[in-house]
Steps between C-alpha positions, in 0.01 A plus 500: 500500500450374143688181581286446815171544301627262234580235764150534652338470156716199422404331830128565440526360148669183627229455764221545246648248259576259785134485602347518152345169410511369856194324625407274784497210251852544362594603147229535239464186294338544153314172555326658802335768286130451434403379156182637343206267434502308175295632209128419534411232244230263368214748471147371497323599284797435271657802335318609181204270566156590366137440590570507875193528727426848630537369857842336523754410762851609409768252606879486478803331650794667670785390723782661689863381469532492879145378564409832660125552548349697213220750460351621174359818353264446207463761227225480240371738231340524161815670369867407484683529732254433782511787748212417734590303809204274574643338812826520691691303756311175445669175598321270256576446131153587376257788469131481409403788275169676508279507192716604204387680187387281208739447208769693686876470490612467862863564592634381833825453686631387835759668720656249739656616827694312765531586867845660449374774263596302191264576210449352154272658240331234292436510130173642367254228399192538281169323452178590320161451661198334345166662420 
């Protein structure tokens, strides 16, 4: 009986490993894996800029290695790191802020997402508003 159970377990193991990794598209190719979006760059206002108007449009650039469509979440706060999401899932590379506090340090960042669940957290950028 022990030998019979061992043979069944062995057969099941072989079947499991035979089908593991099978797909309708053949073997998994590392080049087929999704690549995350590139790091958001070229902030406007530029990082560490001062005397920025209290109404400003934030702008950035971002690409995807496979040219997947991108969406963006924008975080902005008066403290570092920015925790408040001010808009999410936008498809444009800009966001018009509301009226910001005078003489305030404003921290902001972009999270880029592609349509294959790839995500890249951008760096935190800073600007200081005018009076």
